[in-house]
C-alpha positions in Angstrom: 53.2 15.4 141.5 56.2 15.3 139.2 59.1 12.6 139.0 62.1 13.3 137.5 65.5 10.6 136.5 68.8 11.2 134.3 70.7 9.3 132.7 73.7 9.3 130.6 76.5 9.5 133.1 79.7 7.8 133.3 83.2 7.8 133.3 85.1 10.1 130.5 88.4 11.0 129.3 89.0 15.0 129.6 87.9 16.4 126.3 85.5 14.3 125.9 81.6 14.9 125.2 78.5 13.1 127.4 74.8 13.7 126.8 72.3 13.7 129.8 68.9 13.2 129.5 65.8 13.5 132.1 62.4 12.7 131.6 59.7 14.3 133.3 56.8 12.4 134.4 53.4 12.9 136.1 53.9 16.5 135.5 49.9 18.2 135.6 51.4 22.1 134.4 52.7 22.4 130.7 54.8 25.7 132.2 57.7 24.2 134.0 60.9 25.7 133.8 63.4 22.3 133.9 67.5 23.1 135.1 70.7 20.8 135.7 72.3 21.5 138.6 75.9 19.5 139.8 77.4 18.7 143.2 81.1 18.5 143.0 83.0 16.1 145.4 83.0 17.8 148.9 81.2 21.0 147.1 77.9 22.8 147.4 75.2 22.4 144.8 75.7 24.5 142.1 73.6 25.5 138.9 74.6 24.4 135.7 71.8 25.1 133.1 68.2 26.1 133.0 65.6 26.1 130.2 62.1 27.7 129.7 59.2 24.9 129.2 58.9 26.6 125.5 63.0 25.9 125.3 63.1 29.9 124.1 64.8 31.2 126.9 68.0 29.8 128.6 71.0 30.4 131.3 74.0 28.7 131.7 76.6 28.7 134.6 79.8 30.5 133.0 82.2 28.0 134.1 79.9 26.0 131.3 79.1 28.6 128.7 79.9 27.5 125.4 80.6 24.0 126.7 77.5 22.6 127.4 73.8 22.9 126.2 70.5 22.6 127.5 67.6 21.7 125.4 64.5 20.1 125.3 62.6 17.0 123.3 59.7 17.5 121.3 57.0 16.5 123.8 58.9 19.2 126.3 58.9 16.1 129.2 62.3 15.7 128.3 65.9 17.7 128.8 69.1 17.0 127.5 72.1 18.3 128.8 75.1 17.9 125.9 78.7 18.3 127.4 81.8 18.8 125.4 85.0 19.8 126.0 84.8 18.0 129.5 87.0 19.0 132.0 88.4 17.4 135.2 86.6 20.0 137.6 83.0 19.1 136.0 82.9 15.9 137.6 80.4 15.4 139.8 76.8 14.2 140.2 74.0 16.1 137.7 70.4 16.7 139.2 67.8 17.2 136.7 65.2 19.8 138.7 62.1 21.2 138.2 59.9 24.5 138.9 56.5 26.5 138.2 57.5 29.7 136.5 60.2 31.1 134.5 63.9 30.3 134.2 66.0 30.9 137.8 69.4 29.8 138.3 68.9 28.9 142.1 68.9 25.6 144.1 66.1 27.0 146.2 63.7 27.9 143.3 63.6 24.3 142.2 60.5 22.1 143.7 61.4 18.9 142.4 64.7 16.7 141.8 65.9 13.8 140.3 68.2 11.0 142.0 71.3 12.6 140.4 73.0 10.5 138.0 77.3 10.5 138.2 79.7 12.1 135.8 83.4 11.6 136.3 86.2 13.2 134.2 89.6 11.9 134.6 92.4 13.8 133.3 
């Protein structure tokens, strides 16, 4: 029903900025909440940020608060993750996800997932 594709990952130096994009297609409902999760090497997938379908409500993991910003495009079918002041511990595969309903911070609450994009931050 929903297809998600991430882009914008890459290899950067610590302190640099990177913007990830997620394009959604095939959506039949307009009230999907979208979010970003990441999976560092050898660790569990973890919550990063989420945004409501109107873009009026957001939530962030404490580890990225003040550095990362989630936003939606004008058509509401695109979500961005602006990442500033990147640290080596931000290295992970970043996933875009979507769910029906309000903002939610647990992996289990999301039904649709993109294939992920790799972000590597070197020191």
